[in-house]
N, C-alpha and C positions, 0 to 999 in steps of 0.2 A: 503494499499499500504505499501511496506517497504521503509526503508530509503535507500539513497544511500551512497557511502564511505564517503562523506563528512559529513554526517549525518544531510544534509539539509531537509531531508523528501521528496525529488524530485525523486521518484522512475521513473528512466527514461529507465528501461529494456523494450526491443522491445515487448516482451509479453504484459506487461501492458499497452503499448502505443497503440499496434495493437489493443487489446479488447477495449480501451476507444475510438480511433477513427472509430473502426467499429461500436461500438453502436452508436455514433454519425452518422454515415453514413445514418441512416434512417430517414426520414423526420418524421415519427411518434414519433420518440424516440426524436428526436430535439424538437418537438413540446411539448412533456411531459417534458423536461427539461426545456423549457422557461416557461411553466405553474408553474413548481415546483420552478422557481426563484423567483416567487411572493409570494410564501408559500406552505406549506404541503398541501397534498390533499390525499384522498383516491382513490382506484381504480375507484369506482364509479364516483367520480369528475372528474378525468382522462379521462374517457371514454365518457364522455358527449359531447364532439366537435366532436367525431370520429364516421365514419360509419362502425365500426366494432365492434366485440364483447368484453365482458369485460375480457373474457378468452384471447383474442388476446392481449387486452392492457396489462394484467398480464404477459403475455410472453414478451412483451416489456419491461417492468419494471424488469423482472428477468434479462434481457440483461443487463440493465444499473447497475443492483446490481451485476452482475458477473465482469462487468467493473470498479467497485468500485465508480459509481458517483451517486448513489442514496442508501438510507436504509431505511428500514421499521421499525416501532416500533409498540408495542401494547398500545393502550389507551382505556382502557375496552373494549368494542365491535369494537371500531374504529382501523384500522391498517393504519396509515397516512404512506406517502411516503415522505421522506426527500431528498433534495438536497444535496450533499457534495460539497459545495462551494470549500474546500480545494483541491479535486480532480480536479476541474476545474481550479484552481489556477495553480496546478502542469502542466497541460496540457498547459496553457497560458504561464508558465514559459519555457517549452520547446520550443514552438513556438517561444517565445521572442529572446531566444539565436540564432537562426537562423535568425530571422529577423534583429537582430543588425548586424550580419555579413554582411548581403546583404545589409543592410544602409549603412555601412561602405565602402564597395565596390562600391556603387553608388555615394558617396560622393568624393572617389577618381577619380572615372570616369569623375564625373562633374568638378572636378578641373583641369584634363587632358585638357577635352573640354572647358574649359574657358580660356584657353591658346590660345592666338591669332596665334601663330605660329605651323605649321606643324613638324612632326619629321625631316623632309628634310630641312626645313627652319631652324629649330633650329641647325642642323648638319653645315649648310653653316654659321651660325652666330659664331660658336664655330670655325670653320676653318679661319674666317676672324679676330679672336680676337690674 
């Protein structure tokens, strides 16, 4: 992924985010990511829990690769798949920026609701002063 203008490494381009979220929209791919969070695995190992072909699992891995969420390497005859934790961190950071904004708004709303007086009552109090 490319760096944003601040150089933080967070690529927030819509295309990059779209690919990542579309890749994670599929339950099989989410299960693959969950498995890879415990450690690297081969296509055969990743295919074990699914009632689909190894070719189908390979296609799912390709989608995750194109989204920048996983990588593959070669270790002699083995081709392990690796989760790119930094890519997940970038997605989390993108989500967190909006979560923080929403939480701030909810805190302000909570403060308004915590006041015992309605806007009309508040206006009457101001008139009496």
